C-alpha positions in Angstrom: -24.8 25.4 1.1 -25.6 22.7 3.2 -25.4 22.2 6.7 -22.9 20.1 7.9 -21.2 18.6 11.1 -17.6 17.8 12.1 -17.7 15.0 14.9 -13.8 15.3 16.5 -12.1 19.1 15.8 -8.8 17.6 15.3 -6.4 17.8 12.7 -8.8 16.1 10.4 -11.9 17.4 11.5 -10.2 21.0 11.1 -8.8 20.6 8.0 -11.8 19.9 6.3 -14.3 21.3 8.2 -12.6 24.8 8.0 -12.5 24.4 3.9 -16.3 23.1 3.5 -16.8 26.3 6.2 -15.1 28.7 3.0 -17.6 27.4 0.9 -19.8 29.0 2.5 -21.4 25.3 4.3 -22.9 26.0 7.6 -20.3 23.9 9.5 -21.1 23.2 13.2 -17.1 22.0 15.3 -18.0 19.2 17.9 -15.2 19.9 20.3 -14.7 19.8 24.1 -12.4 21.1 26.3 -9.6 24.2 25.8 -10.4 23.0 21.9 -13.9 23.9 21.7 -12.9 27.8 23.9 -10.8 28.6 21.5 -12.9 27.7 18.5 -15.2 29.6 20.3 -13.3 32.8 21.0 -10.5 32.9 18.6 -12.4 30.9 15.6 -10.5 28.1 13.7 -6.9 29.0 12.4 -5.4 26.5 9.7 -1.2 26.8 9.3 -0.7 25.4 5.4 2.4 26.3 2.5 -0.2 25.4 0.6 -2.1 28.7 1.3 -3.3 28.8 5.1 -6.6 30.7 6.7 -8.5 31.8 9.4 -12.5 31.2 10.1 -14.0 33.1 12.4 -16.3 33.2 13.3 -16.7 29.8 14.1 -20.0 27.6 15.5 -18.3 25.1 17.4 -20.3 23.0 19.8 -20.5 20.7 22.9 -22.8 17.8 21.9 -24.1 17.1 18.4 -27.7 17.3 19.8 -26.9 21.2 19.8 -26.8 21.6 16.2 -30.1 19.4 15.6 -30.3 17.5 11.6 -27.6 18.0 9.2 -27.4 17.0 6.4 -24.0 15.5 6.4 -21.4 15.0 8.7 -18.1 13.4 9.1 -16.3 11.6 11.8 -13.5 12.4 12.8 -12.4 11.3 16.2 -10.5 8.1 17.3 -11.6 4.6 16.4 -11.2 4.0 19.9 -14.5 6.1 20.5 -16.2 5.3 17.1 -19.6 4.1 19.2 -19.4 6.6 21.8 -20.0 9.1 18.8 -22.8 7.8 17.3 -24.4 7.7 20.3 -24.2 11.4 20.7 -25.0 11.8 17.5 -28.7 10.2 17.1 -30.1 14.1 17.2 -28.3 14.9 13.9 -28.6 12.6 11.6 -31.7 10.6 10.1 -32.2 8.4 6.7 -30.8 11.2 4.4 -27.9 12.5 6.5 -24.9 11.3 4.4 -22.2 9.8 6.8 -18.4 9.7 6.0 -16.3 8.1 8.4 -12.5 9.6 8.1 -10.5 7.8 10.1 -8.0 5.2 10.2 -8.9 0.9 10.0 -12.0 -0.7 8.6 -14.0 -1.2 10.9 -16.1 1.9 11.9 -18.0 2.0 9.2 -20.0 -0.5 10.5 -20.0 0.2 14.4 -21.4 3.3 13.2 -24.2 1.8 10.7 -25.3 -0.7 13.1 -25.7 1.8 16.1 -27.2 5.0 14.8 -29.4 2.1 12.0 -27.8 3.0 9.2 -28.4 0.4 6.2 -24.1 0.9 4.8 -22.6 3.6 5.4 -20.3 5.5 2.2 -16.7 3.9 2.7 -14.1 6.8 3.4 -10.8 8.1 3.9 -8.6 10.5 2.9 -4.2 11.6 2.9 -3.5 13.7 4.9 -0.4 14.9 7.1 -1.7 17.5 9.9 -1.4 18.2 13.5 -3.9 19.9 16.3 -0.6 22.5 17.0 -2.7 24.5 19.9 -5.9 24.5 20.3 -8.1 25.9 17.4 -4.5 25.5 14.7 -4.1 22.6 13.0 -0.8 22.8 10.6 -0.8 21.1 7.3 1.6 19.0 6.0 0.9 17.5 3.0 -2.1 15.5 1.1 -5.9 16.8 2.2 -7.7 14.8 -0.6 -11.6 13.1 0.5 -11.7 9.3 -1.3 -15.2 7.8 -0.7 -17.4 5.5 -2.0 -19.8 3.4 -2.6 -19.1 -0.6 -1.2 -20.4 -1.8 -3.9 -19.1 0.2 -6.5 -22.0 1.9 -7.4 -22.3 5.4 -8.5 -25.3 6.8 -6.1 -27.3 10.0 -5.7 -26.0 10.4 -2.0 -22.2 9.6 -3.2 -22.7 12.1 -6.3 -24.7 14.4 -4.4 -21.7 14.7 -2.0 -18.9 14.9 -5.2 -20.7 18.3 -6.4 -20.2 19.1 -2.9 -17.1 19.5 -2.7 -15.9 20.4 -5.9 -18.5 23.8 -5.2 -16.0 24.2 -1.8 -12.4 23.5 -3.6 -11.5 20.3 -2.1 -9.7 18.1 -3.6 -11.6 14.4 -3.8 -11.6 11.5 -5.7 -15.2 9.7 -5.8 -14.3 5.7 -6.1 -15.7 2.6 -7.7 -13.5 0.3 -5.2 -12.9 2.2 -2.0 -12.7 -1.5 -0.6 -9.8 -2.0 -2.3 -9.1 1.8 -1.2 -9.6 1.5 2.7 -7.4 -1.8 3.3 -4.9 -0.1 1.2 -4.3 2.3 3.4 -5.0 0.3 6.2 -1.9 -1.8 4.4 0.2 2.1 5.0 -0.9 2.7 8.4 -1.2 -0.5 10.7 2.8 -0.9 9.3 4.2 2.5 9.6 1.9 3.9 12.4 2.9 1.0 14.8 6.9 1.0 13.7 7.4 5.0 14.1 5.9 4.4 17.0 7.6 2.1 18.5 11.5 3.2 17.3 10.1 7.2 18.0 11.0 7.9 14.6 9.4 9.6 11.3 8.6 7.8 8.2 12.5 8.9 6.9 14.3 8.1 10.2 12.6 4.7 10.6 13.5 3.9 6.8 17.2 4.9 7.2 17.8 2.1 10.0 18.7 -0.8 8.7 16.1 -2.5 10.2 13.6 -0.2 9.2 12.7 -0.5 5.4 12.8 -4.4 6.2 10.1 -4.5 9.9 7.9 -2.2 7.5 7.8 -4.8 4.1 7.3 -7.6 6.2 3.7 -5.6 7.9 2.6 -4.2 4.4 3.3 -7.7 3.4 1.0 -8.8 6.1 -1.5 -7.0 5.6 -2.0 -7.2 1.8 -1.8 -11.0 1.7 -5.2 -11.0 4.8 -7.0 -8.7 2.5 -6.6 -10.9 -0.3 -7.7 -14.2 1.4 -11.1 -11.3 2.2 -11.9 -11.5 -0.9 -9.7 -7.6 -1.3 -7.8 -7.7 -4.3 -5.0 -5.8 -2.9 -1.4 -5.9 -5.0 1.7 -7.5 -3.1 3.8 -5.6 -5.6 2.4 -2.5 -4.8 4.4 -2.1 -1.5 7.8 -1.9 -2.7 7.0 1.1 -4.4 4.7 2.8 -1.7 7.3 2.6 0.8 9.9 3.9 -1.5 7.0 6.9 -2.9 6.4 7.5 1.1 10.6 8.0 1.8 10.6 10.3 -0.6 7.2 12.2 0.3 6.7 11.6 3.6 9.9 11.7 5.0 9.7 14.0 8.1 5.3 13.0 8.6 4.8 12.3 12.3 2.5 9.8 12.1 -0.7 10.3 14.1 0.0 7.1 16.6 3.5 8.6 17.1 2.1 12.3 18.1 -0.3 10.3 20.7 2.4 8.3 22.2 4.5 11.7 22.2 1.0 13.7 23.5 -0.1 11.1 26.1 -2.6 10.0 24.1 -4.5 6.2 24.0 -2.9 4.6 20.3 -4.8 3.3 18.5 -3.6 0.4 18.1 -7.4 -1.8 18.2 -8.4 -0.2 15.4 -5.1 -0.9 12.9 -2.9 -3.8 14.2 -5.6 -5.3 16.2 -8.2 -4.9 12.9 -5.5 -7.0 10.6 -4.7 -9.7 13.6 -8.6 -9.9 13.7 -10.0 -9.9 10.1 -6.2 -12.9 9.4 -7.7 -14.7 12.4 -11.2 -14.9 10.7 -9.8 -16.6 7.4 -6.0 -18.5 8.8 -3.9 -15.6 7.7 -0.2 -16.1 9.4 0.5 -12.7 10.4 3.3 -12.6 13.2 5.0 -9.0 12.9 1.2 -7.2 13.7 1.2 -9.6 16.5 4.3 -8.6 18.0 3.8 -4.8 16.9 0.0 -4.7 18.9 1.5 -6.3 21.6 4.3 -3.7 22.2 3.1 -0.9 21.5 -0.4 -2.7 23.8 
């Protein structure tokens, strides 16, 4: 059994924290406001066609300091809160704690490591369709796999420990030797689809059904591929069109996280997505006109 802190108990943190708690781990959820009260009073409910469940009681706290030192920290806050989250995580983290970001973007691991005074973190990501539909209630629609690995591709003790923990908790996962490529691959999808669906107020299927939707997404994804390749990350441009087809086929009804945030009048992760593409492009001199327009329009 491991002691696990979930920093940010929204859709992603609630789903994976719930799965890990069902695996007999000691899971502590950091939450605030109505969500914190709901977790304490009513527990956590996961609604899913793949098999929902309810956890009660749930250990929910307002700050990581209340949890104390943990074996694993899942960072699931919005990317614009990464530095602030890292500052308050100090009491829960020591040199042996595995800190895994499941956030959008490619810059969070560096921010967390610098702020917490840790060596390079594992890279992590997830492909999941989920939404917090009410305080303490998560609706899971698709996906739900954790992908992680060392940035240098090695099979380190902490990476293999995490894989064993997830396996024992029945959490779908993949320990990758190519996590940097996979992080950029996800950025290509996220920065393109999130921005385009938010600006057009359309689901993935509605966006791609429009005559201008597919060309817009294609152009944006290919720009990210070009930036990645100029940064030394070998993304394959031939994957773009099949990935758009897969998205239309499998993710049609998906409301991206940025569209959800827009509809709920929450701050958008434009800096972590399109902003990250532009910053990397400026470092290696790659033109990204589509992302510059998307970034400016979203801001």
